[in-house]
C-alpha positions as CSV (number, residue, x, y, z in Angstrom):
1,X,-11.8,11.4,0.2
2,X,-12.8,13.7,3.0
3,X,-14.8,12.7,6.0
4,X,-16.3,15.9,7.2
5,X,-18.8,18.0,5.2
6,X,-20.5,16.3,2.3
7,X,-19.9,18.3,-0.9
8,X,-22.9,20.0,-2.4
9,X,-22.1,19.5,-6.0
10,X,-19.4,16.9,-6.4
11,X,-17.3,14.5,-4.4
12,X,-14.4,16.1,-2.7
13,X,-11.0,15.4,-4.3
14,X,-8.7,13.3,-2.2
15,X,-6.0,15.5,-0.6
16,X,-2.5,14.5,-1.5
17,X,-1.4,12.0,-4.1
18,X,0.2,8.7,-3.3
19,X,0.9,7.1,-6.6
20,X,0.1,3.5,-7.4
21,X,3.0,2.0,-9.3
22,X,1.8,0.8,-12.7
23,X,3.8,-2.4,-12.5
24,X,3.4,-4.1,-9.2
25,X,5.9,-2.4,-6.8
26,X,6.2,0.8,-4.9
27,X,8.4,3.4,-6.5
28,X,11.4,4.3,-4.4
29,X,12.6,7.8,-4.2
30,X,14.7,9.5,-6.8
31,X,18.0,7.7,-7.4
32,X,21.2,8.8,-9.0
33,X,22.6,6.8,-11.9
34,X,26.0,5.4,-10.9
35,X,28.5,4.8,-13.7
36,X,32.1,3.8,-13.7
37,X,33.7,0.6,-12.6
38,X,31.1,-2.0,-11.5
39,X,31.3,-3.2,-7.9
40,X,32.4,-6.8,-7.9
41,X,29.9,-9.2,-6.5
42,X,30.8,-12.6,-4.9
43,X,31.3,-15.3,-7.7
44,X,28.2,-17.4,-8.2
45,X,28.1,-20.9,-9.6
46,X,25.7,-21.4,-12.5
47,X,25.0,-19.7,-15.8
48,X,25.3,-16.2,-14.5
49,X,28.7,-14.8,-13.2
50,X,27.5,-12.1,-10.9
51,X,31.0,-10.6,-10.9
52,X,30.4,-9.4,-14.4
53,X,27.1,-7.5,-13.5
54,X,27.0,-3.7,-13.7
55,X,25.7,-2.9,-10.3
56,X,27.0,0.6,-10.2
57,X,27.7,1.7,-6.6
58,X,24.8,-0.3,-5.1
59,X,25.5,-2.9,-2.4
60,X,25.5,-6.5,-3.3
61,X,25.9,-8.0,0.2
62,X,22.8,-8.4,2.5
63,X,22.4,-6.1,5.4
64,X,23.3,-7.0,8.9
65,X,20.4,-7.9,11.2
66,X,18.3,-4.8,11.5
67,X,17.3,-5.0,15.1
68,X,14.3,-3.1,16.5
69,X,12.6,0.2,15.8
70,X,14.4,1.8,18.7
71,X,12.0,4.8,18.8
72,X,8.2,4.9,19.2
73,X,7.9,7.0,16.1
74,X,9.6,4.4,13.9
75,X,7.6,1.7,15.7
76,X,4.4,3.4,14.8
77,X,5.4,3.2,11.1
78,X,6.1,-0.5,11.5
79,X,2.8,-1.0,13.3
80,X,1.0,0.8,10.4
81,X,2.8,-1.5,7.9
82,X,1.7,-4.5,9.9
83,X,-1.9,-3.3,9.9
84,X,-1.9,-3.3,6.0
85,X,-2.1,-7.1,6.1
86,X,-5.3,-6.8,8.1
87,X,-7.2,-4.1,6.2
88,X,-9.9,-5.1,3.7
89,X,-9.2,-3.7,0.2
90,X,-12.1,-2.1,-1.7
91,X,-11.7,-4.7,-4.5
92,X,-12.6,-7.4,-2.0
93,X,-15.9,-5.7,-1.4
94,X,-16.6,-5.1,-5.2
95,X,-14.2,-6.4,-7.8
96,X,-14.9,-3.3,-10.0
97,X,-13.3,-1.1,-7.3
98,X,-9.8,-1.6,-8.4
99,X,-8.8,1.7,-9.9
100,X,-6.7,4.3,-8.1
101,X,-8.4,7.5,-7.1
102,X,-5.1,9.1,-6.2
103,X,-4.4,7.7,-2.8
104,X,-4.5,3.9,-3.0
105,X,-2.8,2.6,0.1
106,X,-1.0,4.5,2.8
107,X,0.4,3.9,6.3
108,X,-0.8,6.4,8.8
109,X,2.1,6.9,11.1
110,X,0.6,9.6,13.3
111,X,-2.5,11.6,14.0
112,X,-0.9,14.4,11.9
113,X,-0.6,12.1,8.9
114,X,-4.4,11.6,9.1
115,X,-4.8,14.9,7.4
116,X,-4.0,13.2,4.1
117,X,-7.1,11.2,4.4
118,X,-9.6,12.9,6.7
119,X,-10.4,16.5,7.6
120,X,-8.0,18.3,10.0
121,X,-10.6,18.3,12.8
122,X,-10.6,14.5,12.9
123,X,-6.8,14.4,13.0
124,X,-6.9,16.6,16.1
125,X,-9.5,14.4,17.7
126,X,-7.4,11.3,17.0
127,X,-4.3,13.0,18.6
128,X,-6.3,13.9,21.7
129,X,-7.3,10.2,22.2
130,X,-3.9,8.5,21.9
131,X,-3.8,7.5,18.3
132,X,-1.2,4.8,17.7
133,X,-1.1,4.0,14.0
134,X,-3.4,3.3,11.0
135,X,-3.8,2.3,7.4
136,X,-5.9,3.7,4.6
137,X,-7.0,1.8,1.4
138,X,-9.1,3.6,-1.3
139,X,-10.2,2.6,-4.8
140,X,-12.7,3.6,-7.5
141,X,-14.5,2.0,-10.4
142,X,-14.9,2.9,-14.0
143,X,-18.5,3.9,-13.1
144,X,-17.3,6.5,-10.6
145,X,-18.1,4.5,-7.5
146,X,-15.6,5.0,-4.7
147,X,-14.7,3.4,-1.5
148,X,-12.3,4.3,1.2
149,X,-11.6,2.0,4.2
150,X,-9.5,3.1,7.2
151,X,-8.4,1.2,10.3
152,X,-7.3,3.5,13.1
153,X,-5.6,2.0,16.1
154,X,-5.7,3.7,19.5
155,X,-4.0,2.9,22.8
156,X,-7.0,1.1,24.3
157,X,-10.7,0.4,23.8
158,X,-11.8,3.4,25.9
159,X,-9.7,5.8,23.8
160,X,-11.1,4.3,20.6
161,X,-14.6,4.6,21.8
162,X,-14.1,8.2,22.9
163,X,-12.6,9.1,19.5
164,X,-15.4,7.5,17.7
165,X,-17.9,9.5,19.7
166,X,-16.2,12.8,18.7
167,X,-15.9,11.7,15.1
168,X,-19.6,11.1,15.0
169,X,-20.3,14.5,16.7
170,X,-18.2,16.2,14.1
171,X,-20.0,14.5,11.2
172,X,-23.4,15.3,12.9
173,X,-22.7,19.0,12.8
174,X,-23.0,18.7,9.0
175,X,-26.7,19.3,8.4
176,X,-26.5,17.7,5.0
177,X,-26.3,14.2,6.3
178,X,-28.9,12.0,7.8
179,X,-27.7,10.0,10.9
180,X,-28.3,6.3,10.4
181,X,-27.9,3.3,12.8
182,X,-26.7,0.2,11.0
183,X,-28.8,-2.9,11.5
184,X,-27.1,-5.4,13.7
185,X,-24.2,-3.1,14.4
186,X,-24.9,-1.1,17.6
187,X,-21.3,0.3,17.6
188,X,-21.6,1.7,14.1
189,X,-23.0,5.2,13.3
190,X,-23.6,6.1,9.6
191,X,-24.4,9.2,7.8
192,X,-26.3,9.2,4.4
193,X,-25.9,12.0,1.9
194,X,-28.4,12.0,-0.9
195,X,-27.5,13.2,-4.4
196,X,-28.6,16.7,-5.2
197,X,-29.1,15.8,-8.9
198,X,-28.1,13.0,-11.3
199,X,-24.6,14.5,-11.7
200,X,-23.6,14.2,-8.0
201,X,-23.0,11.0,-6.1
202,X,-24.8,9.5,-3.2
203,X,-22.5,9.1,-0.2
204,X,-22.4,7.1,3.0
205,X,-20.0,7.5,5.9
206,X,-19.6,5.2,8.8
207,X,-17.7,5.2,12.1
208,X,-17.3,2.0,14.2
209,X,-15.6,1.5,17.6
210,X,-14.2,-2.0,17.7
211,X,-11.9,-2.9,20.5
212,X,-8.8,-0.7,20.3
213,X,-9.7,0.3,16.7
214,X,-12.0,2.8,14.9
215,X,-13.1,1.6,11.5
216,X,-14.0,4.4,9.1
217,X,-15.6,4.1,5.6
218,X,-16.7,6.5,2.9
219,X,-18.5,5.2,-0.1
220,X,-19.8,7.2,-3.0
221,X,-22.0,5.8,-5.8
222,X,-23.7,7.4,-8.9
223,X,-27.2,8.7,-8.2
224,X,-28.5,6.3,-10.8
225,X,-27.4,3.4,-8.6
226,X,-30.1,4.2,-6.0
227,X,-30.0,5.7,-2.5
228,X,-28.9,2.4,-0.8
229,X,-25.9,1.5,-3.0
230,X,-23.3,3.5,-1.1
231,X,-24.7,2.1,2.2
232,X,-24.5,-1.3,0.9
233,X,-20.8,-1.0,0.1
234,X,-20.1,0.2,3.6
235,X,-22.1,-2.7,5.1
236,X,-20.2,-5.3,3.1
237,X,-16.9,-3.6,4.0
238,X,-17.8,-4.0,7.7
239,X,-18.8,-7.6,7.2
240,X,-15.3,-8.3,6.0
241,X,-13.3,-5.8,8.0
242,X,-14.7,-6.3,11.4
243,X,-13.7,-10.1,11.8
244,X,-10.4,-9.5,10.0
245,X,-9.1,-6.8,12.4
246,X,-10.1,-9.1,15.3
247,X,-7.2,-11.5,14.1
248,X,-4.6,-8.7,14.4
249,X,-2.5,-8.5,17.5
250,X,-1.9,-4.8,18.3
251,X,1.2,-3.5,19.9
252,X,0.9,-1.5,23.0
253,X,2.2,2.2,22.8
254,X,4.9,1.4,25.3
255,X,6.2,-1.5,23.2
256,X,6.4,0.2,19.8
257,X,10.1,0.8,20.0
258,X,10.7,-2.9,20.5
259,X,9.0,-4.0,17.2
260,X,11.5,-5.8,14.9
261,X,12.4,-4.1,11.7
262,X,12.8,-7.3,9.7
263,X,11.2,-10.3,11.4
264,X,11.4,-12.5,8.3
265,X,14.9,-11.6,7.2
266,X,13.8,-10.9,3.7
267,X,14.3,-7.1,4.0
268,X,17.9,-7.6,4.8
269,X,18.3,-9.3,1.4
270,X,16.5,-6.5,-0.4
271,X,18.3,-3.5,-1.9
272,X,18.0,-0.8,0.8
273,X,16.4,2.6,0.5
274,X,17.5,5.4,2.8
275,X,15.0,6.6,5.4
276,X,15.2,10.1,3.7
277,X,14.2,8.7,0.3
278,X,11.6,6.1,1.3
279,X,8.0,6.6,1.9
280,X,6.2,5.3,5.0
281,X,5.0,2.4,2.8
282,X,8.5,1.2,2.1
283,X,11.4,-0.5,4.0
284,X,9.2,-3.3,5.1
285,X,7.8,-6.8,4.2
286,X,4.1,-7.3,3.4
287,X,2.0,-10.4,3.3
288,X,-0.1,-10.9,0.2
289,X,-3.1,-8.8,1.3
290,X,-0.9,-5.9,2.4
291,X,1.0,-6.0,-0.8
292,X,-2.2,-5.8,-2.9
293,X,-3.0,-2.3,-1.5
294,X,-0.2,-1.0,-3.8
295,X,-0.9,-2.9,-7.0
296,X,-2.3,-1.2,-10.0
297,X,-4.7,-4.2,-10.6
298,X,-5.2,-5.9,-7.3
299,X,-7.8,-8.3,-8.6
300,X,-5.6,-9.8,-11.3
301,X,-2.4,-9.7,-9.1
302,X,-4.3,-11.4,-6.2
303,X,-4.9,-14.3,-8.6
304,X,-1.2,-14.3,-9.6
305,X,-0.2,-14.4,-5.9
306,X,-2.5,-17.4,-5.3
307,X,-1.2,-19.3,-8.4
308,X,2.4,-18.8,-7.5
309,X,2.2,-19.2,-3.7
310,X,3.5,-15.7,-3.2
311,X,4.0,-15.4,0.6
312,X,5.6,-12.0,1.1
313,X,6.9,-9.0,-0.7
314,X,9.8,-6.9,0.6
315,X,9.6,-3.3,-0.5
316,X,12.6,-1.0,-0.3
317,X,14.7,0.4,-3.2
318,X,13.5,-2.6,-5.1
319,X,10.7,-5.1,-4.6
320,X,11.4,-8.8,-3.9
321,X,8.5,-11.2,-4.1
322,X,9.0,-14.6,-2.5
323,X,7.1,-17.4,-4.2
324,X,6.7,-21.2,-3.9
325,X,9.6,-22.2,-6.2
326,X,11.6,-21.1,-9.2
327,X,8.9,-21.8,-11.7
328,X,6.4,-19.9,-9.7
329,X,8.7,-16.9,-9.6
330,X,8.9,-17.0,-13.4
331,X,5.2,-17.3,-13.7
332,X,4.7,-14.2,-11.4
333,X,7.2,-12.2,-13.5
334,X,5.4,-13.2,-16.7
335,X,2.0,-12.1,-15.2
336,X,3.3,-8.8,-14.0
337,X,4.9,-8.2,-17.3
338,X,1.6,-8.9,-19.1
339,X,0.0,-6.2,-16.9
340,X,2.5,-3.5,-17.7
341,X,3.7,-4.4,-21.2
342,X,0.9,-2.4,-22.9
343,X,1.5,0.6,-20.8
344,X,5.0,1.6,-22.1
345,X,7.9,0.9,-24.5
346,X,10.1,-2.1,-24.0
347,X,13.8,-1.3,-23.4
348,X,17.0,-3.3,-23.3
349,X,17.2,-6.0,-20.7
350,X,19.7,-5.9,-17.8
351,X,23.2,-6.6,-19.2
352,X,24.3,-10.2,-18.6
353,X,20.9,-11.2,-17.4
354,X,19.1,-12.1,-20.7
355,X,15.9,-13.3,-19.0
356,X,15.3,-9.8,-17.5
357,X,12.8,-7.4,-19.0
358,X,12.8,-3.6,-18.8
359,X,10.2,-1.0,-19.8
360,X,9.9,2.7,-20.2
361,X,6.6,3.8,-18.4
362,X,7.3,7.5,-18.7
363,X,4.3,9.6,-19.7
364,X,6.3,12.4,-21.2
365,X,5.7,14.7,-18.3
366,X,8.2,15.3,-15.5
367,X,10.7,12.6,-14.5
368,X,11.0,9.4,-16.3
369,X,9.9,6.1,-14.9
370,X,11.6,2.8,-15.9
371,X,11.0,-0.6,-14.5
372,X,12.9,-3.9,-14.7
373,X,11.6,-7.4,-14.0
374,X,13.6,-10.6,-13.5
375,X,13.8,-13.7,-11.3
376,X,16.4,-15.7,-9.4
377,X,15.5,-18.9,-7.6
378,X,12.1,-18.5,-6.0
379,X,12.2,-14.7,-6.1
380,X,10.7,-12.2,-8.5
381,X,12.5,-8.9,-8.6
382,X,11.0,-5.5,-9.5
383,X,13.5,-2.5,-9.9
384,X,12.0,1.0,-10.5
385,X,14.0,4.2,-11.3
386,X,13.8,7.5,-13.1
387,X,16.5,6.4,-15.6
388,X,16.9,3.2,-17.4
389,X,20.5,2.6,-16.5
390,X,19.7,3.1,-12.8
391,X,16.8,0.6,-13.0
392,X,19.2,-1.9,-14.7
393,X,21.8,-1.4,-12.0
394,X,19.4,-1.8,-9.2
395,X,18.1,-5.0,-10.8
396,X,21.6,-6.4,-11.2
397,X,22.5,-5.5,-7.6
398,X,19.4,-7.1,-6.3
399,X,20.1,-10.3,-8.2
400,X,23.6,-10.4,-6.8
401,X,22.3,-9.8,-3.3
402,X,19.9,-12.7,-3.4
403,X,22.6,-15.0,-4.7
404,X,25.2,-13.9,-2.2
405,X,26.5,-16.6,0.3
């Protein structure tokens, strides 16, 4: 969703495409199927002998402690990932806003990365005012309503206020929009764009300076919904987002390199993805709200998280959800399987793990997409890959890693 000039005939298409994974995990980069002799995993007491699992060439031993970001650039990615847990999802504003418009959730690691979500001019403004990191969340409804919510973090309140002022000036140069002051929000400036006819949407854009952050929203609603519907979505978003971001503790630009890569320890026990293969949304651990930005049905998955006591999701080459207990992990796996089972063709389970489930979610175009689900102890595992054997090997390796001493 662009944030500059309002389109004259139709809502601008979102630049770039960050896919939402149909199951409930982020798809890792392309992987190579590894065949040959399975790597032996440490023997495990119980019904599953992990030494017999076909894990290909994937590691089965947890990583060593990961330390800190080391560089400010890597720290900015971690900061954006941390922000995800403090960004209001559109489905929290309106439950019908749960569909993916192309970009669903995205860490904004630099001002340059803002170009994927906002016009290039706003990216340049952010860079000039010491942008630190940000996060984007966008969804649409079946009735073509759309809502994008961005939280942009700057070095200090003065920088955030200056950037907001220039964002507003940029939007004001578009003569199609009417500038609006939001009632009760002196720090928010909005722009209303009326529909040109019944086929084009009504849009409302807003910019808010709040401490070290700039809050940005774009809402679009069908003309039939009335001229105030889009503005109402933005107002409700701010009602939720403003107090939520106040609970986040930002990292100073001079401290980004000191951010820990794995403060919970769960990432070290998750099958690793290389930096070259991973997206900025991966190689991290999210709390429930952060994890929901990447779910295909965040409303239903949110309920599953609540029911199972899901506390965090590690996302790397696989996804590992930590739940309340063993039964909760199985309930979460059942719920996720119910969501995806109608979207593809069931495949053979992971060898030697009869309680696992795998599915072919390929749509017949381009690379394949396979996904395996299984549980061990209080963890639910999701393993994606472009080939079935690779997904099965990832799942087996992740099982072994979680059961390693």
